[in-house]
C-alpha positions in Angstrom: 9.0 -40.2 -21.6 5.5 -41.5 -21.2 5.7 -41.3 -17.4 6.8 -37.6 -17.7 4.0 -36.8 -20.1 1.5 -38.5 -17.8 2.9 -36.5 -14.8 2.7 -33.2 -16.7 -0.9 -34.1 -17.7 -1.9 -34.6 -14.1 -0.5 -31.2 -13.1 -2.1 -29.6 -16.2 -5.4 -31.0 -15.2 -5.1 -29.6 -11.7 -4.2 -26.2 -13.1 -7.3 -26.3 -15.3 -9.5 -27.3 -12.4 -8.2 -24.3 -10.4 -9.0 -21.9 -13.2 -12.4 -23.3 -13.8 -13.2 -23.3 -10.1 -12.2 -19.7 -9.8 -14.3 -18.7 -12.9 -17.4 -20.4 -11.4 -17.0 -19.7 -7.7 -14.5 -16.9 -7.2 -12.0 -17.2 -4.4 -14.5 -17.7 -1.6 -13.8 -21.4 -1.0 -10.1 -21.3 -1.7 -7.6 -22.2 1.0 -4.6 -19.9 1.2 -2.3 -22.3 -0.6 -4.8 -22.7 -3.4 -4.9 -18.9 -3.9 -1.2 -19.0 -4.2 -1.3 -21.9 -6.6 -3.7 -20.0 -8.8 -1.3 -17.1 -9.0 1.8 -19.3 -9.4 0.5 -21.2 -12.4 0.7 -17.9 -14.4 4.3 -17.5 -13.6 5.4 -21.2 -14.0 4.3 -22.7 -17.3 4.7 -26.3 -16.2 5.0 -28.5 -13.1 3.4 -28.8 -9.7 3.2 -25.5 -7.9 1.6 -26.9 -4.7 4.9 -27.5 -2.9 6.1 -23.9 -3.6 2.8 -22.5 -2.4 3.2 -24.3 0.9 6.9 -23.2 1.1 5.9 -19.6 0.7 3.3 -19.8 3.4 5.7 -21.5 5.7 8.4 -18.8 5.1 6.2 -15.7 5.4 3.6 -17.1 7.8 0.4 -16.3 6.0 -1.1 -15.4 2.6 -0.9 -11.7 3.7 2.7 -12.1 4.6 3.5 -13.6 1.1 1.6 -10.9 -0.8 3.2 -8.1 1.3 6.7 -9.4 0.8 9.1 -7.6 -1.5 10.3 -9.3 -4.7 13.8 -9.5 -3.2 12.4 -11.2 -0.1 10.4 -13.6 -2.2 13.5 -14.6 -4.2 15.1 -15.9 -1.1 12.7 -18.9 -1.3 14.1 -21.7 -3.4 12.2 -22.0 -6.6 11.1 -18.4 -6.8 12.7 -16.6 -9.7 12.4 -13.1 -10.9 9.1 -13.6 -12.9 7.4 -15.3 -10.0 8.6 -12.7 -7.5 7.4 -9.9 -9.8 4.0 -11.4 -10.2 3.5 -12.0 -6.5 4.9 -8.6 -5.7 2.3 -6.9 -8.0 -0.7 -8.1 -6.1 -0.8 -5.6 -3.2 0.2 -2.5 -5.3 -2.4 -3.3 -7.9 -5.1 -3.7 -5.2 -3.9 -0.5 -3.6 -4.3 1.3 -6.9 -7.8 -0.2 -7.3 -8.8 1.1 -3.9 -7.5 4.5 -4.8 -9.7 4.4 -7.9 -12.7 3.7 -5.7 -12.1 6.7 -3.6 -13.5 10.0 -4.9 -10.3 12.1 -5.3 -12.2 15.3 -4.6 -11.0 15.9 -1.1 -13.0 18.9 0.2 -11.7 21.2 2.9 -13.2 20.2 6.3 -14.2 16.8 5.1 -12.0 14.9 7.4 -13.6 11.5 6.7 -12.9 11.7 3.0 -9.3 12.6 3.7 -8.9 9.7 6.1 -10.4 7.3 3.6 -8.1 8.4 0.8 -5.0 8.2 3.0 -5.9 4.7 4.1 -6.3 3.6 0.5 -3.0 5.3 -0.4 -0.9 3.7 2.3 -2.5 0.3 2.8 -0.1 -2.7 2.7 3.2 -0.8 3.2 5.5 -2.6 5.5 7.8 0.4 6.0 6.9 4.0 6.8 6.1 6.2 3.8 5.4 9.9 3.8 3.1 11.5 1.3 2.1 15.1 0.5 -1.4 15.7 -0.9 -1.9 19.1 -2.7 -5.3 20.8 -2.9 -6.6 23.8 -4.8 -8.7 26.7 -3.5 -11.9 24.6 -3.7 -10.4 21.7 -1.8 -10.0 19.4 -4.8 -7.0 17.1 -4.9 -4.5 18.3 -7.5 -2.1 15.4 -6.9 0.0 13.6 -4.4 3.6 12.6 -4.1 5.5 10.1 -1.9 8.5 12.2 -0.7 10.1 9.7 1.7 10.2 6.0 2.5 12.1 4.6 5.5 12.7 1.4 7.4 10.2 -0.1 9.8 9.4 2.6 12.3 11.4 5.4 10.8 11.0 7.9 8.0 12.5 11.3 7.5 10.2 13.9 6.0 12.3 16.7 4.4 10.7 20.1 4.6 12.3 21.1 1.4 10.6 18.3 -0.5 7.3 19.2 1.0 7.8 22.8 -0.1 8.9 21.7 -3.6 5.9 19.4 -4.0 3.4 22.1 -2.9 5.0 24.6 -5.3 5.0 22.2 -8.2 1.3 21.6 -7.9 0.7 25.3 -7.2 -1.2 24.2 -4.1 -3.4 26.3 -2.0 -3.4 23.9 0.9 -1.7 20.6 1.9 -2.5 17.4 3.7 0.4 15.4 5.0 0.0 11.6 5.6 2.2 8.8 6.6 1.8 5.3 8.0 2.8 3.4 11.1 3.6 -0.2 10.2 3.4 -1.1 13.9 -0.4 -0.7 13.4 -0.9 2.0 16.1 -1.8 5.3 14.4 -1.2 7.4 17.6 1.3 10.2 16.7 4.8 10.2 18.4 6.4 13.4 19.8 8.5 13.6 16.6 5.4 13.3 14.5 3.8 16.3 16.3 7.1 18.3 16.2 7.5 17.7 12.4 3.9 18.7 11.8 4.4 22.0 13.6 7.5 22.7 11.6 5.7 21.9 8.4 2.8 24.1 9.3 5.1 27.1 9.9 7.0 26.4 6.7 3.8 26.3 4.6 2.4 29.4 6.3 5.5 31.3 5.3 4.8 30.3 1.7 1.2 31.5 1.9 -0.2 27.9 2.1 -2.4 26.1 4.6 -1.6 22.8 6.3 -5.1 21.3 6.6 -4.2 18.1 8.4 -1.6 15.4 9.1 -3.1 11.9 8.8 -1.4 8.8 10.3 -2.5 5.4 9.0 -2.4 2.3 11.2 -3.5 -1.2 10.6 -7.3 -0.7 10.9 -7.8 3.0 11.3 -6.4 6.4 10.6 -5.6 9.3 13.0 -6.3 13.0 12.1 -4.2 15.5 14.0 -6.8 18.2 13.1 -9.6 16.1 14.5 -7.7 15.5 17.7 -6.9 19.2 18.3 -3.2 18.8 17.6 -3.3 21.1 14.5 -5.0 24.4 14.2 -6.5 25.3 10.8 -5.5 28.9 10.5 -7.0 29.5 7.1 
């Protein structure tokens, strides 16, 4: 009993030192496994979380890999339960929401850079393709956005009906489409261009304007309007 209490005391001391170090220095000097340990101590009330932190890094290859893993993927690692997987799985979505808060959500027509910046914040960290519709009013202000499709790595099907419904629900004057390429390369495929032309014709028939289709890669975003693949007919 005394040995168990002593062992728990050692681990508790390590936990407290991690917390105190973070409060004083931030994460700057933390190794990847220490960052994970700091997160894990809030999911596991007792015990040494160091071995689990290393196991997670070994399984997913990096801190980025761990934080981008889905809860179901995380739970394949021995020792990771639902609470731990949920906490780890929250990290990237919370950061994505934070980045969206930093972006001025007043996307003005013709301001391509603002649209690119918003779309990058919106789609950062996704490991599968996701397709979003951004709806704007007559002044170019963002009314709202909706994710209408999510696919596997390298494949997403954007349904014209869902684009139309979203635009009508927001009473949009104009629309920006955006999706990501998990491969990292934002260059549009032939299918991307074909889908965009179909969407443009659909929206024109509804009296709306397709302003742009933005594709987000690892480090940059691609504007079809900026590259001459989409004519703004407003």
